PDBQT receptor file of N, H, CA, C and O in Angstrom, charges set to zero:
ATOM      1  N   MET A   1      24.081   3.567 119.270  1.00  0.00    +0.000 N 
ATOM      2  CA  MET A   1      25.141   4.549 119.329  1.00  0.00    +0.000 C 
ATOM      3  C   MET A   1      24.811   5.651 120.329  1.00  0.00    +0.000 C 
ATOM      4  O   MET A   1      25.707   6.190 120.978  1.00  0.00    +0.000 OA
ATOM      5  N   THR A   2      23.533   5.986 120.455  1.00  0.00    +0.000 N 
ATOM      6  H   THR A   2      22.805   5.548 119.927  1.00  0.00    +0.000 HD
ATOM      7  CA  THR A   2      23.122   7.039 121.383  1.00  0.00    +0.000 C 
ATOM      8  C   THR A   2      23.552   6.718 122.802  1.00  0.00    +0.000 C 
ATOM      9  O   THR A   2      24.069   7.589 123.501  1.00  0.00    +0.000 OA
ATOM     10  N   THR A   3      23.347   5.487 123.239  1.00  0.00    +0.000 N 
ATOM     11  H   THR A   3      22.927   4.779 122.672  1.00  0.00    +0.000 HD
ATOM     12  CA  THR A   3      23.738   5.101 124.593  1.00  0.00    +0.000 C 
ATOM     13  C   THR A   3      25.239   5.269 124.786  1.00  0.00    +0.000 C 
ATOM     14  O   THR A   3      25.683   5.696 125.852  1.00  0.00    +0.000 OA
ATOM     15  N   GLN A   4      26.016   4.940 123.773  1.00  0.00    +0.000 N 
ATOM     16  H   GLN A   4      25.655   4.593 122.907  1.00  0.00    +0.000 HD
ATOM     17  CA  GLN A   4      27.463   5.108 123.845  1.00  0.00    +0.000 C 
ATOM     18  C   GLN A   4      27.809   6.588 124.031  1.00  0.00    +0.000 C 
ATOM     19  O   GLN A   4      28.685   6.921 124.830  1.00  0.00    +0.000 OA
ATOM     20  N   TYR A   5      27.139   7.463 123.310  1.00  0.00    +0.000 N 
ATOM     21  H   TYR A   5      26.428   7.192 122.662  1.00  0.00    +0.000 HD
ATOM     22  CA  TYR A   5      27.393   8.898 123.442  1.00  0.00    +0.000 C 
ATOM     23  C   TYR A   5      27.006   9.398 124.829  1.00  0.00    +0.000 C 
ATOM     24  O   TYR A   5      27.722  10.207 125.417  1.00  0.00    +0.000 OA
ATOM     25  N   GLU A   6      25.888   8.926 125.350  1.00  0.00    +0.000 N 
ATOM     26  H   GLU A   6      25.306   8.268 124.872  1.00  0.00    +0.000 HD
ATOM     27  CA  GLU A   6      25.465   9.314 126.699  1.00  0.00    +0.000 C 
ATOM     28  C   GLU A   6      26.496   8.867 127.725  1.00  0.00    +0.000 C 
ATOM     29  O   GLU A   6      26.823   9.620 128.642  1.00  0.00    +0.000 OA
ATOM     30  N   GLN A   7      27.010   7.655 127.581  1.00  0.00    +0.000 N 
ATOM     31  H   GLN A   7      26.745   7.043 126.836  1.00  0.00    +0.000 HD
ATOM     32  CA  GLN A   7      28.030   7.143 128.498  1.00  0.00    +0.000 C 
ATOM     33  C   GLN A   7      29.303   7.976 128.405  1.00  0.00    +0.000 C 
ATOM     34  O   GLN A   7      29.909   8.305 129.424  1.00  0.00    +0.000 OA
ATOM     35  N   GLN A   8      29.705   8.314 127.191  1.00  0.00    +0.000 N 
ATOM     36  H   GLN A   8      29.213   8.047 126.363  1.00  0.00    +0.000 HD
ATOM     37  CA  GLN A   8      30.904   9.129 127.021  1.00  0.00    +0.000 C 
ATOM     38  C   GLN A   8      30.728  10.505 127.661  1.00  0.00    +0.000 C 
ATOM     39  O   GLN A   8      31.650  11.011 128.300  1.00  0.00    +0.000 OA
ATOM     40  N   LEU A   9      29.564  11.109 127.496  1.00  0.00    +0.000 N 
ATOM     41  H   LEU A   9      28.815  10.698 126.976  1.00  0.00    +0.000 HD
ATOM     42  CA  LEU A   9      29.305  12.411 128.116  1.00  0.00    +0.000 C 
ATOM     43  C   LEU A   9      29.370  12.320 129.632  1.00  0.00    +0.000 C 
ATOM     44  O   LEU A   9      29.963  13.183 130.278  1.00  0.00    +0.000 OA
ATOM     45  N   GLU A  10      28.771  11.293 130.202  1.00  0.00    +0.000 N 
ATOM     46  H   GLU A  10      28.289  10.592 129.677  1.00  0.00    +0.000 HD
ATOM     47  CA  GLU A  10      28.804  11.122 131.661  1.00  0.00    +0.000 C 
ATOM     48  C   GLU A  10      30.231  10.915 132.153  1.00  0.00    +0.000 C 
ATOM     49  O   GLU A  10      30.602  11.436 133.205  1.00  0.00    +0.000 OA
ATOM     50  N   GLN A  11      31.030  10.166 131.412  1.00  0.00    +0.000 N 
ATOM     51  H   GLN A  11      30.728   9.743 130.558  1.00  0.00    +0.000 HD
ATOM     52  CA  GLN A  11      32.434   9.968 131.783  1.00  0.00    +0.000 C 
ATOM     53  C   GLN A  11      33.206  11.282 131.696  1.00  0.00    +0.000 C 
ATOM     54  O   GLN A  11      34.051  11.563 132.546  1.00  0.00    +0.000 OA
ATOM     55  N   LEU A  12      32.923  12.081 130.681  1.00  0.00    +0.000 N 
ATOM     56  H   LEU A  12      32.237  11.853 129.990  1.00  0.00    +0.000 HD
ATOM     57  CA  LEU A  12      33.585  13.374 130.527  1.00  0.00    +0.000 C 
ATOM     58  C   LEU A  12      33.226  14.303 131.681  1.00  0.00    +0.000 C 
ATOM     59  O   LEU A  12      34.102  14.958 132.246  1.00  0.00    +0.000 OA
ATOM     60  N   ILE A  13      31.957  14.362 132.032  1.00  0.00    +0.000 N 
ATOM     61  H   ILE A  13      31.245  13.830 131.573  1.00  0.00    +0.000 HD
ATOM     62  CA  ILE A  13      31.497  15.227 133.119  1.00  0.00    +0.000 C 
ATOM     63  C   ILE A  13      32.072  14.775 134.459  1.00  0.00    +0.000 C 
ATOM     64  O   ILE A  13      32.413  15.605 135.301  1.00  0.00    +0.000 OA
ATOM     65  N   ALA A  14      32.179  13.463 134.658  1.00  0.00    +0.000 N 
ATOM     66  H   ALA A  14      31.902  12.788 133.973  1.00  0.00    +0.000 HD
ATOM     67  CA  ALA A  14      32.753  12.914 135.893  1.00  0.00    +0.000 C 
ATOM     68  C   ALA A  14      34.280  12.975 135.872  1.00  0.00    +0.000 C 
ATOM     69  O   ALA A  14      34.936  12.582 136.837  1.00  0.00    +0.000 OA
ATOM     70  N   GLN A  15      34.835  13.467 134.777  1.00  0.00    +0.000 N 
ATOM     71  H   GLN A  15      34.302  13.787 133.993  1.00  0.00    +0.000 HD
ATOM     72  CA  GLN A  15      36.275  13.605 134.576  1.00  0.00    +0.000 C 
ATOM     73  C   GLN A  15      37.006  12.272 134.632  1.00  0.00    +0.000 C 
ATOM     74  O   GLN A  15      38.162  12.201 135.049  1.00  0.00    +0.000 OA
ATOM     75  N   GLN A  16      36.323  11.226 134.210  1.00  0.00    +0.000 N 
ATOM     76  H   GLN A  16      35.384  11.284 133.871  1.00  0.00    +0.000 HD
ATOM     77  CA  GLN A  16      36.953   9.915 134.049  1.00  0.00    +0.000 C 
ATOM     78  C   GLN A  16      37.743   9.881 132.740  1.00  0.00    +0.000 C 
ATOM     79  O   GLN A  16      38.692   9.112 132.594  1.00  0.00    +0.000 OA
ATOM     80  N   ILE A  17      37.336  10.724 131.797  1.00  0.00    +0.000 N 
ATOM     81  H   ILE A  17      36.565  11.349 131.915  1.00  0.00    +0.000 HD
ATOM     82  CA  ILE A  17      38.072  10.933 130.553  1.00  0.00    +0.000 C 
ATOM     83  C   ILE A  17      38.231  12.438 130.369  1.00  0.00    +0.000 C 
ATOM     84  O   ILE A  17      37.452  13.215 130.922  1.00  0.00    +0.000 OA
ATOM     85  N   THR A  18      39.232  12.853 129.599  1.00  0.00    +0.000 N 
ATOM     86  H   THR A  18      39.864  12.221 129.150  1.00  0.00    +0.000 HD
ATOM     87  CA  THR A  18      39.498  14.288 129.451  1.00  0.00    +0.000 C 
ATOM     88  C   THR A  18      38.890  14.886 128.192  1.00  0.00    +0.000 C 
ATOM     89  O   THR A  18      38.711  16.100 128.102  1.00  0.00    +0.000 OA
ATOM     90  N   LYS A  19      38.569  14.026 127.208  1.00  0.00    +0.000 N 
ATOM     91  H   LYS A  19      38.714  13.040 127.281  1.00  0.00    +0.000 HD
ATOM     92  CA  LYS A  19      38.016  14.545 125.959  1.00  0.00    +0.000 C 
ATOM     93  C   LYS A  19      37.259  13.450 125.226  1.00  0.00    +0.000 C 
ATOM     94  O   LYS A  19      37.435  12.259 125.485  1.00  0.00    +0.000 OA
ATOM     95  N   ILE A  20      36.416  13.885 124.307  1.00  0.00    +0.000 N 
ATOM     96  H   ILE A  20      36.273  14.852 124.096  1.00  0.00    +0.000 HD
ATOM     97  CA  ILE A  20      35.695  12.985 123.412  1.00  0.00    +0.000 C 
ATOM     98  C   ILE A  20      36.019  13.430 121.995  1.00  0.00    +0.000 C 
ATOM     99  O   ILE A  20      35.847  14.599 121.652  1.00  0.00    +0.000 OA
ATOM    100  N   GLU A  21      36.486  12.500 121.173  1.00  0.00    +0.000 N 
ATOM    101  H   GLU A  21      36.626  11.550 121.451  1.00  0.00    +0.000 HD
ATOM    102  CA  GLU A  21      36.783  12.777 119.767  1.00  0.00    +0.000 C 
ATOM    103  C   GLU A  21      35.626  12.255 118.921  1.00  0.00    +0.000 C 
ATOM    104  O   GLU A  21      35.270  11.080 119.010  1.00  0.00    +0.000 OA
ATOM    105  N   ILE A  22      35.043  13.121 118.106  1.00  0.00    +0.000 N 
ATOM    106  H   ILE A  22      35.332  14.076 118.033  1.00  0.00    +0.000 HD
ATOM    107  CA  ILE A  22      33.913  12.747 117.258  1.00  0.00    +0.000 C 
ATOM    108  C   ILE A  22      34.286  12.995 115.796  1.00  0.00    +0.000 C 
ATOM    109  O   ILE A  22      34.795  14.059 115.443  1.00  0.00    +0.000 OA
ATOM    110  N   SER A  23      34.026  12.005 114.964  1.00  0.00    +0.000 N 
ATOM    111  H   SER A  23      33.613  11.141 115.251  1.00  0.00    +0.000 HD
ATOM    112  CA  SER A  23      34.327  12.128 113.537  1.00  0.00    +0.000 C 
ATOM    113  C   SER A  23      33.236  12.923 112.830  1.00  0.00    +0.000 C 
ATOM    114  O   SER A  23      32.149  13.135 113.366  1.00  0.00    +0.000 OA
ATOM    115  N   LYS A  24      33.546  13.344 111.644  1.00  0.00    +0.000 N 
ATOM    116  H   LYS A  24      34.429  13.171 111.208  1.00  0.00    +0.000 HD
ATOM    117  CA  LYS A  24      32.596  14.093 110.820  1.00  0.00    +0.000 C 
ATOM    118  C   LYS A  24      31.308  13.286 110.614  1.00  0.00    +0.000 C 
ATOM    119  O   LYS A  24      30.212  13.846 110.637  1.00  0.00    +0.000 OA
ATOM    120  N   GLN A  25      31.445  11.979 110.413  1.00  0.00    +0.000 N 
ATOM    121  H   GLN A  25      32.335  11.524 110.394  1.00  0.00    +0.000 HD
ATOM    122  CA  GLN A  25      30.291  11.120 110.158  1.00  0.00    +0.000 C 
ATOM    123  C   GLN A  25      29.379  10.990 111.374  1.00  0.00    +0.000 C 
ATOM    124  O   GLN A  25      28.172  10.799 111.221  1.00  0.00    +0.000 OA
ATOM    125  N   ASP A  26      29.934  11.091 112.569  1.00  0.00    +0.000 N 
ATOM    126  H   ASP A  26      30.914  11.246 112.694  1.00  0.00    +0.000 HD
ATOM    127  CA  ASP A  26      29.162  10.905 113.799  1.00  0.00    +0.000 C 
ATOM    128  C   ASP A  26      28.698  12.216 114.429  1.00  0.00    +0.000 C 
ATOM    129  O   ASP A  26      27.988  12.205 115.435  1.00  0.00    +0.000 OA
ATOM    130  N   PHE A  27      29.095  13.339 113.847  1.00  0.00    +0.000 N 
ATOM    131  H   PHE A  27      29.672  13.349 113.030  1.00  0.00    +0.000 HD
ATOM    132  CA  PHE A  27      28.845  14.636 114.470  1.00  0.00    +0.000 C 
ATOM    133  C   PHE A  27      27.374  14.885 114.790  1.00  0.00    +0.000 C 
ATOM    134  O   PHE A  27      27.045  15.224 115.926  1.00  0.00    +0.000 OA
ATOM    135  N   TYR A  28      26.491  14.725 113.821  1.00  0.00    +0.000 N 
ATOM    136  H   TYR A  28      26.758  14.449 112.898  1.00  0.00    +0.000 HD
ATOM    137  CA  TYR A  28      25.078  15.063 114.046  1.00  0.00    +0.000 C 
ATOM    138  C   TYR A  28      24.414  14.128 115.050  1.00  0.00    +0.000 C 
ATOM    139  O   TYR A  28      23.583  14.567 115.845  1.00  0.00    +0.000 OA
ATOM    140  N   ALA A  29      24.768  12.857 115.026  1.00  0.00    +0.000 N 
ATOM    141  H   ALA A  29      25.443  12.500 114.381  1.00  0.00    +0.000 HD
ATOM    142  CA  ALA A  29      24.202  11.911 115.993  1.00  0.00    +0.000 C 
ATOM    143  C   ALA A  29      24.663  12.274 117.406  1.00  0.00    +0.000 C 
ATOM    144  O   ALA A  29      23.867  12.234 118.345  1.00  0.00    +0.000 OA
ATOM    145  N   PHE A  30      25.941  12.627 117.563  1.00  0.00    +0.000 N 
ATOM    146  H   PHE A  30      26.587  12.659 116.801  1.00  0.00    +0.000 HD
ATOM    147  CA  PHE A  30      26.460  13.015 118.872  1.00  0.00    +0.000 C 
ATOM    148  C   PHE A  30      25.825  14.328 119.331  1.00  0.00    +0.000 C 
ATOM    149  O   PHE A  30      25.431  14.459 120.490  1.00  0.00    +0.000 OA
ATOM    150  N   ARG A  31      25.729  15.282 118.435  1.00  0.00    +0.000 N 
ATOM    151  H   ARG A  31      26.048  15.176 117.493  1.00  0.00    +0.000 HD
ATOM    152  CA  ARG A  31      25.172  16.594 118.784  1.00  0.00    +0.000 C 
ATOM    153  C   ARG A  31      23.734  16.478 119.272  1.00  0.00    +0.000 C 
ATOM    154  O   ARG A  31      23.325  17.198 120.182  1.00  0.00    +0.000 OA
ATOM    155  N   GLU A  32      22.974  15.582 118.674  1.00  0.00    +0.000 N 
ATOM    156  H   GLU A  32      23.306  14.997 117.934  1.00  0.00    +0.000 HD
ATOM    157  CA  GLU A  32      21.585  15.371 119.086  1.00  0.00    +0.000 C 
ATOM    158  C   GLU A  32      21.508  14.965 120.559  1.00  0.00    +0.000 C 
ATOM    159  O   GLU A  32      20.619  15.411 121.284  1.00  0.00    +0.000 OA
ATOM    160  N   VAL A  33      22.438  14.122 120.994  1.00  0.00    +0.000 N 
ATOM    161  H   VAL A  33      23.160  13.760 120.405  1.00  0.00    +0.000 HD
ATOM    162  CA  VAL A  33      22.494  13.700 122.397  1.00  0.00    +0.000 C 
ATOM    163  C   VAL A  33      23.029  14.844 123.261  1.00  0.00    +0.000 C 
ATOM    164  O   VAL A  33      22.514  15.097 124.351  1.00  0.00    +0.000 OA
ATOM    165  N   LEU A  34      24.050  15.524 122.777  1.00  0.00    +0.000 N 
ATOM    166  H   LEU A  34      24.468  15.318 121.893  1.00  0.00    +0.000 HD
ATOM    167  CA  LEU A  34      24.700  16.592 123.538  1.00  0.00    +0.000 C 
ATOM    168  C   LEU A  34      23.742  17.723 123.898  1.00  0.00    +0.000 C 
ATOM    169  O   LEU A  34      23.696  18.135 125.057  1.00  0.00    +0.000 OA
ATOM    170  N   VAL A  35      22.985  18.229 122.945  1.00  0.00    +0.000 N 
ATOM    171  H   VAL A  35      23.023  17.894 122.004  1.00  0.00    +0.000 HD
ATOM    172  CA  VAL A  35      22.139  19.397 123.212  1.00  0.00    +0.000 C 
ATOM    173  C   VAL A  35      20.986  19.087 124.166  1.00  0.00    +0.000 C 
ATOM    174  O   VAL A  35      20.399  20.009 124.732  1.00  0.00    +0.000 OA
ATOM    175  N   LYS A  36      20.656  17.836 124.352  1.00  0.00    +0.000 N 
ATOM    176  H   LYS A  36      21.132  17.087 123.892  1.00  0.00    +0.000 HD
ATOM    177  CA  LYS A  36      19.598  17.448 125.285  1.00  0.00    +0.000 C 
ATOM    178  C   LYS A  36      20.126  17.237 126.702  1.00  0.00    +0.000 C 
ATOM    179  O   LYS A  36      19.347  17.108 127.647  1.00  0.00    +0.000 OA
ATOM    180  N   HIS A  37      21.449  17.201 126.846  1.00  0.00    +0.000 N 
ATOM    181  H   HIS A  37      22.081  17.306 126.078  1.00  0.00    +0.000 HD
ATOM    182  CA  HIS A  37      22.053  16.932 128.154  1.00  0.00    +0.000 C 
ATOM    183  C   HIS A  37      21.938  18.166 129.048  1.00  0.00    +0.000 C 
ATOM    184  O   HIS A  37      22.154  19.283 128.577  1.00  0.00    +0.000 OA
ATOM    185  N   PRO A  38      21.602  17.985 130.335  1.00  0.00    +0.000 N 
ATOM    186  CA  PRO A  38      21.460  19.126 131.252  1.00  0.00    +0.000 C 
ATOM    187  C   PRO A  38      22.736  19.962 131.411  1.00  0.00    +0.000 C 
ATOM    188  O   PRO A  38      22.654  21.150 131.722  1.00  0.00    +0.000 OA
ATOM    189  N   LYS A  39      23.896  19.367 131.206  1.00  0.00    +0.000 N 
ATOM    190  H   LYS A  39      23.962  18.402 130.953  1.00  0.00    +0.000 HD
ATOM    191  CA  LYS A  39      25.161  20.095 131.352  1.00  0.00    +0.000 C 
ATOM    192  C   LYS A  39      25.730  20.521 129.997  1.00  0.00    +0.000 C 
ATOM    193  O   LYS A  39      26.940  20.692 129.847  1.00  0.00    +0.000 OA
ATOM    194  N   PHE A  40      24.862  20.683 129.040  1.00  0.00    +0.000 N 
ATOM    195  H   PHE A  40      23.879  20.544 129.162  1.00  0.00    +0.000 HD
ATOM    196  CA  PHE A  40      25.254  21.068 127.681  1.00  0.00    +0.000 C 
ATOM    197  C   PHE A  40      26.186  22.277 127.663  1.00  0.00    +0.000 C 
ATOM    198  O   PHE A  40      27.166  22.285 126.918  1.00  0.00    +0.000 OA
ATOM    199  N   LYS A  41      25.901  23.282 128.460  1.00  0.00    +0.000 N 
ATOM    200  H   LYS A  41      25.106  23.275 129.066  1.00  0.00    +0.000 HD
ATOM    201  CA  LYS A  41      26.697  24.517 128.475  1.00  0.00    +0.000 C 
ATOM    202  C   LYS A  41      28.086  24.324 129.084  1.00  0.00    +0.000 C 
ATOM    203  O   LYS A  41      28.928  25.218 128.999  1.00  0.00    +0.000 OA
ATOM    204  N   HIS A  42      28.330  23.173 129.693  1.00  0.00    +0.000 N 
ATOM    205  H   HIS A  42      27.646  22.447 129.763  1.00  0.00    +0.000 HD
ATOM    206  CA  HIS A  42      29.639  22.875 130.271  1.00  0.00    +0.000 C 
ATOM    207  C   HIS A  42      30.556  22.153 129.276  1.00  0.00    +0.000 C 
ATOM    208  O   HIS A  42      31.723  21.902 129.578  1.00  0.00    +0.000 OA
ATOM    209  N   ILE A  43      30.041  21.829 128.118  1.00  0.00    +0.000 N 
ATOM    210  H   ILE A  43      29.094  22.033 127.873  1.00  0.00    +0.000 HD
ATOM    211  CA  ILE A  43      30.811  21.072 127.136  1.00  0.00    +0.000 C 
ATOM    212  C   ILE A  43      31.232  22.006 126.006  1.00  0.00    +0.000 C 
ATOM    213  O   ILE A  43      30.405  22.699 125.415  1.00  0.00    +0.000 OA
ATOM    214  N   ARG A  44      32.535  22.011 125.716  1.00  0.00    +0.000 N 
ATOM    215  H   ARG A  44      33.207  21.447 126.197  1.00  0.00    +0.000 HD
ATOM    216  CA  ARG A  44      33.057  22.854 124.635  1.00  0.00    +0.000 C 
ATOM    217  C   ARG A  44      33.566  21.965 123.507  1.00  0.00    +0.000 C 
ATOM    218  O   ARG A  44      34.312  21.012 123.734  1.00  0.00    +0.000 OA
ATOM    219  N   GLY A  45      33.153  22.290 122.299  1.00  0.00    +0.000 N 
ATOM    220  H   GLY A  45      32.546  23.063 122.114  1.00  0.00    +0.000 HD
ATOM    221  CA  GLY A  45      33.622  21.567 121.123  1.00  0.00    +0.000 C 
ATOM    222  C   GLY A  45      34.622  22.400 120.349  1.00  0.00    +0.000 C 
ATOM    223  O   GLY A  45      34.418  23.596 120.138  1.00  0.00    +0.000 OA
ATOM    224  N   THR A  46      35.702  21.765 119.928  1.00  0.00    +0.000 N 
ATOM    225  H   THR A  46      35.867  20.794 120.100  1.00  0.00    +0.000 HD
ATOM    226  CA  THR A  46      36.715  22.424 119.123  1.00  0.00    +0.000 C 
ATOM    227  C   THR A  46      36.815  21.684 117.793  1.00  0.00    +0.000 C 
ATOM    228  O   THR A  46      37.134  20.496 117.757  1.00  0.00    +0.000 OA
ATOM    229  N   ALA A  47      36.541  22.393 116.705  1.00  0.00    +0.000 N 
ATOM    230  H   ALA A  47      36.282  23.358 116.734  1.00  0.00    +0.000 HD
ATOM    231  CA  ALA A  47      36.574  21.786 115.377  1.00  0.00    +0.000 C 
ATOM    232  C   ALA A  47      38.005  21.722 114.854  1.00  0.00    +0.000 C 
ATOM    233  O   ALA A  47      38.821  22.609 115.106  1.00  0.00    +0.000 OA
ATOM    234  N   HIS A  48      38.284  20.654 114.124  1.00  0.00    +0.000 N 
ATOM    235  H   HIS A  48      37.622  19.934 113.919  1.00  0.00    +0.000 HD
ATOM    236  CA  HIS A  48      39.599  20.454 113.519  1.00  0.00    +0.000 C 
ATOM    237  C   HIS A  48      39.430  20.243 112.020  1.00  0.00    +0.000 C 
ATOM    238  O   HIS A  48      38.340  19.933 111.538  1.00  0.00    +0.000 OA
ATOM    239  N   GLN A  49      40.502  20.412 111.314  1.00  0.00    +0.000 N 
ATOM    240  H   GLN A  49      41.387  20.664 111.706  1.00  0.00    +0.000 HD
ATOM    241  CA  GLN A  49      40.483  20.212 109.870  1.00  0.00    +0.000 C 
ATOM    242  C   GLN A  49      40.029  18.790 109.550  1.00  0.00    +0.000 C 
ATOM    243  O   GLN A  49      40.451  17.837 110.205  1.00  0.00    +0.000 OA
ATOM    244  N   GLY A  50      39.189  18.654 108.567  1.00  0.00    +0.000 N 
ATOM    245  H   GLY A  50      38.847  19.428 108.035  1.00  0.00    +0.000 HD
ATOM    246  CA  GLY A  50      38.693  17.341 108.178  1.00  0.00    +0.000 C 
ATOM    247  C   GLY A  50      37.369  16.983 108.828  1.00  0.00    +0.000 C 
ATOM    248  O   GLY A  50      36.836  15.900 108.585  1.00  0.00    +0.000 OA
ATOM    249  N   GLY A  51      36.824  17.880 109.657  1.00  0.00    +0.000 N 
ATOM    250  H   GLY A  51      37.256  18.760 109.854  1.00  0.00    +0.000 HD
ATOM    251  CA  GLY A  51      35.518  17.649 110.255  1.00  0.00    +0.000 C 
ATOM    252  C   GLY A  51      35.520  16.986 111.616  1.00  0.00    +0.000 C 
ATOM    253  O   GLY A  51      34.451  16.772 112.188  1.00  0.00    +0.000 OA
ATOM    254  N   ARG A  52      36.683  16.653 112.155  1.00  0.00    +0.000 N 
ATOM    255  H   ARG A  52      37.551  16.826 111.691  1.00  0.00    +0.000 HD
ATOM    256  CA  ARG A  52      36.764  16.032 113.480  1.00  0.00    +0.000 C 
ATOM    257  C   ARG A  52      36.533  17.102 114.547  1.00  0.00    +0.000 C 
ATOM    258  O   ARG A  52      36.981  18.239 114.398  1.00  0.00    +0.000 OA
ATOM    259  N   VAL A  53      35.831  16.737 115.627  1.00  0.00    +0.000 N 
ATOM    260  H   VAL A  53      35.466  15.813 115.749  1.00  0.00    +0.000 HD
ATOM    261  CA  VAL A  53      35.552  17.672 116.718  1.00  0.00    +0.000 C 
ATOM    262  C   VAL A  53      35.984  17.034 118.033  1.00  0.00    +0.000 C 
ATOM    263  O   VAL A  53      35.699  15.864 118.288  1.00  0.00    +0.000 OA
ATOM    264  N   THR A  54      36.674  17.814 118.867  1.00  0.00    +0.000 N 
ATOM    265  H   THR A  54      36.904  18.764 118.660  1.00  0.00    +0.000 HD
ATOM    266  CA  THR A  54      37.087  17.370 120.192  1.00  0.00    +0.000 C 
ATOM    267  C   THR A  54      36.247  18.109 121.220  1.00  0.00    +0.000 C 
ATOM    268  O   THR A  54      36.169  19.337 121.199  1.00  0.00    +0.000 OA
ATOM    269  N   TYR A  55      35.615  17.357 122.121  1.00  0.00    +0.000 N 
ATOM    270  H   TYR A  55      35.678  16.359 122.138  1.00  0.00    +0.000 HD
ATOM    271  CA  TYR A  55      34.788  17.944 123.174  1.00  0.00    +0.000 C 
ATOM    272  C   TYR A  55      35.501  17.803 124.511  1.00  0.00    +0.000 C 
ATOM    273  O   TYR A  55      36.043  16.745 124.830  1.00  0.00    +0.000 OA
ATOM    274  N   THR A  56      35.495  18.890 125.295  1.00  0.00    +0.000 N 
ATOM    275  H   THR A  56      35.054  19.750 125.036  1.00  0.00    +0.000 HD
ATOM    276  CA  THR A  56      36.076  18.891 126.634  1.00  0.00    +0.000 C 
ATOM    277  C   THR A  56      35.056  19.460 127.613  1.00  0.00    +0.000 C 
ATOM    278  O   THR A  56      34.103  20.133 127.219  1.00  0.00    +0.000 OA
ATOM    279  N   TYR A  57      35.273  19.177 128.903  1.00  0.00    +0.000 N 
ATOM    280  H   TYR A  57      36.046  18.630 129.223  1.00  0.00    +0.000 HD
ATOM    281  CA  TYR A  57      34.361  19.635 129.951  1.00  0.00    +0.000 C 
ATOM    282  C   TYR A  57      34.892  20.911 130.587  1.00  0.00    +0.000 C 
ATOM    283  O   TYR A  57      36.088  21.027 130.855  1.00  0.00    +0.000 OA
ATOM    284  N   LEU A  58      34.004  21.865 130.826  1.00  0.00    +0.000 N 
ATOM    285  H   LEU A  58      33.033  21.770 130.608  1.00  0.00    +0.000 HD
ATOM    286  CA  LEU A  58      34.345  23.122 131.496  1.00  0.00    +0.000 C 
ATOM    287  C   LEU A  58      33.659  23.165 132.852  1.00  0.00    +0.000 C 
ATOM    288  O   LEU A  58      32.468  22.870 132.952  1.00  0.00    +0.000 OA
ATOM    289  N   GLU A  59      34.395  23.530 133.894  1.00  0.00    +0.000 N 
ATOM    290  H   GLU A  59      35.362  23.770 133.812  1.00  0.00    +0.000 HD
ATOM    291  CA  GLU A  59      33.803  23.664 135.230  1.00  0.00    +0.000 C 
ATOM    292  C   GLU A  59      32.760  24.782 135.249  1.00  0.00    +0.000 C 
ATOM    293  O   GLU A  59      31.698  24.646 135.856  1.00  0.00    +0.000 OA
ATOM    294  N   VAL A  60      33.079  25.880 134.578  1.00  0.00    +0.000 N 
ATOM    295  H   VAL A  60      33.942  25.991 134.085  1.00  0.00    +0.000 HD
ATOM    296  CA  VAL A  60      32.181  27.036 134.517  1.00  0.00    +0.000 C 
ATOM    297  C   VAL A  60      31.462  26.985 133.169  1.00  0.00    +0.000 C 
ATOM    298  O   VAL A  60      32.113  26.900 132.128  1.00  0.00    +0.000 OA
ATOM    299  N   PRO A  61      30.139  27.035 133.174  1.00  0.00    +0.000 N 
ATOM    300  CA  PRO A  61      29.421  26.946 131.897  1.00  0.00    +0.000 C 
ATOM    301  C   PRO A  61      29.708  28.140 130.997  1.00  0.00    +0.000 C 
ATOM    302  O   PRO A  61      29.905  29.260 131.469  1.00  0.00    +0.000 OA
ATOM    303  N   ARG A  62      29.729  27.885 129.717  1.00  0.00    +0.000 N 
ATOM    304  H   ARG A  62      29.569  26.976 129.334  1.00  0.00    +0.000 HD
ATOM    305  CA  ARG A  62      29.920  28.975 128.759  1.00  0.00    +0.000 C 
ATOM    306  C   ARG A  62      28.625  29.764 128.654  1.00  0.00    +0.000 C 
ATOM    307  O   ARG A  62      27.546  29.251 128.949  1.00  0.00    +0.000 OA
ATOM    308  N   SER A  63      28.741  30.990 128.239  1.00  0.00    +0.000 N 
ATOM    309  H   SER A  63      29.617  31.407 128.000  1.00  0.00    +0.000 HD
ATOM    310  CA  SER A  63      27.544  31.845 128.176  1.00  0.00    +0.000 C 
ATOM    311  C   SER A  63      26.824  31.715 126.858  1.00  0.00    +0.000 C 
ATOM    312  O   SER A  63      25.801  32.367 126.646  1.00  0.00    +0.000 OA
TER     313      SER A  63
């Protein structure tokens, strides 16, 4: 699953996809990959009711 998350992050950063949807069950596994990524500060997560999180790419890193 980790490789899948890495591929999704690379696609998001390359703007081949506009968002990544992560379920409540997959959140911690995805987050583990996300925080190790060099462009971590460029990724914004938005939480939704039920534990689902949508991640999008930002051109300007968040502070």
